[in-house]
C-alpha positions as a Markdown table, in Angstrom:
| # | Residue | x | y | z |
|---|---|---|---|---|
| 1 | Met | 0.0 | 0.0 | 0.0 |
| 2 | Leu | 2.9 | 2.4 | 0.8 |
| 3 | Glu | 4.2 | 2.0 | -2.8 |
| 4 | Lys | 0.8 | 3.0 | -4.1 |
| 5 | Leu | 0.9 | 6.2 | -2.0 |
| 6 | Leu | 4.3 | 7.1 | -3.4 |
| 7 | Asn | 3.4 | 6.6 | -7.0 |
| 8 | Ser | 0.1 | 8.5 | -7.2 |
| 9 | Ala | -1.1 | 11.9 | -5.8 |
| 10 | Val | -4.6 | 10.4 | -5.4 |
| 11 | Val | -5.1 | 7.0 | -3.8 |
| 12 | Asp | -8.0 | 4.9 | -5.0 |
| 13 | Thr | -9.3 | 2.8 | -2.1 |
| 14 | Asp | -12.3 | 1.1 | -0.7 |
| 15 | Asp | -14.2 | 1.4 | 2.6 |
| 16 | Gln | -11.6 | -0.6 | 4.6 |
| 17 | Gly | -8.8 | 1.6 | 3.2 |
| 18 | Leu | -10.8 | 4.8 | 4.1 |
| 19 | Arg | -11.1 | 3.7 | 7.7 |
| 20 | Gln | -7.4 | 2.9 | 7.8 |
| 21 | Phe | -6.2 | 6.1 | 6.1 |
| 22 | Ile | -8.3 | 8.5 | 8.2 |
| 23 | Tyr | -6.6 | 7.1 | 11.3 |
| 24 | Glu | -3.1 | 6.8 | 9.9 |
| 25 | His | -3.0 | 10.3 | 8.4 |
| 26 | Pro | -3.7 | 13.6 | 10.3 |
| 27 | Lys | -5.7 | 15.1 | 7.4 |
| 28 | Val | -7.5 | 13.3 | 4.6 |
| 29 | Leu | -9.7 | 14.6 | 1.8 |
| 30 | Ala | -11.9 | 11.9 | 0.3 |
| 31 | Gln | -13.8 | 12.1 | -3.0 |
| 32 | Phe | -16.7 | 9.7 | -3.4 |
| 33 | Thr | -17.5 | 9.2 | -7.1 |
| 34 | Ala | -19.8 | 7.2 | -9.4 |
| 35 | Asp | -19.2 | 5.9 | -12.8 |
| 36 | Asn | -22.3 | 7.4 | -14.2 |
| 37 | Cys | -21.5 | 10.9 | -12.9 |
| 38 | Pro | -20.5 | 13.5 | -15.5 |
| 39 | Ile | -19.7 | 16.1 | -12.9 |
| 40 | Cys | -17.3 | 13.6 | -11.3 |
| 41 | Ala | -15.4 | 13.4 | -14.6 |
| 42 | Leu | -15.3 | 17.2 | -14.7 |
| 43 | Val | -13.8 | 17.7 | -11.3 |
| 44 | Ala | -11.4 | 14.7 | -11.4 |
| 45 | Pro | -8.5 | 16.6 | -13.2 |
| 46 | Gly | -8.7 | 19.5 | -10.7 |
| 47 | Phe | -8.7 | 17.1 | -7.7 |
| 48 | Gln | -5.6 | 15.3 | -9.2 |
| 49 | Arg | -3.8 | 18.7 | -9.6 |
| 50 | Leu | -4.6 | 19.7 | -6.1 |
| 51 | Ala | -3.3 | 16.4 | -4.8 |
| 52 | Gly | 0.0 | 17.0 | -6.5 |
| 53 | Asp | 0.3 | 20.6 | -5.2 |
| 54 | Lys | 3.1 | 21.0 | -2.7 |
| 55 | Ala | 0.9 | 23.4 | -0.7 |
| 56 | Tyr | -1.2 | 20.4 | 0.4 |
| 57 | Asp | 1.6 | 18.0 | 1.2 |
| 58 | Gly | 0.2 | 17.3 | 4.7 |
| 59 | Ile | -3.1 | 16.1 | 3.3 |
| 60 | Leu | -3.8 | 12.6 | 1.9 |
| 61 | Phe | -6.1 | 12.6 | -1.1 |
| 62 | Ile | -8.2 | 9.5 | -1.6 |
| 63 | Arg | -11.0 | 8.5 | -4.0 |
| 64 | Leu | -13.7 | 5.9 | -3.5 |
| 65 | Asp | -16.1 | 4.5 | -6.2 |
| 66 | Ser | -19.5 | 4.5 | -4.5 |
| 67 | Asp | -20.6 | 1.7 | -6.8 |
| 68 | Glu | -17.9 | -0.7 | -5.4 |
| 69 | Asn | -18.0 | 0.2 | -1.7 |
| 70 | Pro | -21.0 | -0.4 | 0.6 |
| 71 | Val | -20.2 | 2.5 | 3.0 |
| 72 | Ala | -19.6 | 4.9 | 0.1 |
| 73 | Lys | -22.8 | 3.7 | -1.6 |
| 74 | His | -24.8 | 4.3 | 1.5 |
| 75 | Leu | -23.4 | 7.9 | 1.8 |
| 76 | Met | -24.0 | 8.5 | -1.8 |
| 77 | Ala | -27.6 | 7.4 | -1.6 |
| 78 | Gln | -28.2 | 10.5 | 0.6 |
| 79 | Arg | -26.1 | 12.9 | -1.5 |
| 80 | Ala | -25.2 | 13.6 | -5.1 |
| 81 | Ala | -21.8 | 12.8 | -6.6 |
| 82 | Pro | -19.2 | 14.0 | -6.4 |
| 83 | Phe | -19.2 | 14.1 | -2.7 |
| 84 | Phe | -16.2 | 15.3 | -0.7 |
| 85 | Val | -15.4 | 14.5 | 3.0 |
| 86 | Ser | -12.7 | 16.2 | 5.0 |
| 87 | Tyr | -11.2 | 14.3 | 8.0 |
| 88 | Cys | -8.8 | 15.4 | 10.7 |
| 89 | Gln | -7.4 | 12.9 | 13.2 |
| 90 | Gly | -10.0 | 10.4 | 12.2 |
| 91 | Arg | -12.9 | 12.8 | 12.7 |
| 92 | Met | -15.2 | 14.0 | 9.9 |
| 93 | Leu | -14.9 | 17.8 | 9.7 |
| 94 | Glu | -17.0 | 18.6 | 6.6 |
| 95 | Cys | -19.0 | 16.7 | 4.0 |
| 96 | Asp | -20.7 | 18.1 | 1.0 |
| 97 | Thr | -21.4 | 17.7 | -2.7 |
| 98 | Gln | -19.0 | 19.9 | -4.7 |
| 99 | Val | -19.6 | 20.6 | -8.4 |
| 100 | Thr | -16.8 | 23.0 | -9.2 |
| 101 | Asp | -13.0 | 23.1 | -8.7 |
| 102 | Ala | -13.4 | 26.3 | -6.7 |
| 103 | Ala | -15.8 | 24.6 | -4.3 |
| 104 | Val | -13.3 | 21.7 | -3.8 |
| 105 | Leu | -10.5 | 24.2 | -3.3 |
| 106 | Ala | -12.4 | 26.1 | -0.7 |
| 107 | Gln | -13.2 | 22.9 | 1.3 |
| 108 | Leu | -9.5 | 21.8 | 0.9 |
| 109 | Asp | -8.3 | 25.2 | 2.2 |
| 110 | Arg | -10.6 | 24.9 | 5.3 |
| 111 | Leu | -9.1 | 21.5 | 6.0 |
| 112 | Arg | -5.6 | 22.8 | 5.6 |
| 113 | Ala | -6.3 | 25.7 | 8.0 |
| 114 | His | -7.9 | 23.4 | 10.6 |
| 115 | Gln | -5.7 | 23.0 | 13.7 |
| 116 | Pro | -5.6 | 19.4 | 15.0 |
| 117 | Gln | -6.3 | 18.9 | 18.7 |
| 118 | Pro | -3.2 | 18.1 | 20.7 |
| 119 | Ala | -2.8 | 14.4 | 21.5 |
């Protein structure tokens, strides 16, 4: 799994990986997508660019296909794709449908600015 992290700015994972990553990494931005979602395809390149931006080195970017993951599918049943969730120290900070690169960037900047609680 570590090799996968080193070779890609965005890590494709499943529900089990999501649970693991949000506890292993201080800050995580997760994108929940669906194959039949044209907006997901539109925001994917921007998400990939942000993941490679040095300004966000302390944040792990992950992507889950809601059609292949039961927990993601459950979340997506209540929301529209693409759905983004910010996590800090294993806790969900924010979750919302984002349909523009600017909206994703705004959520990401709020995550970056969030100060983790001392251990």
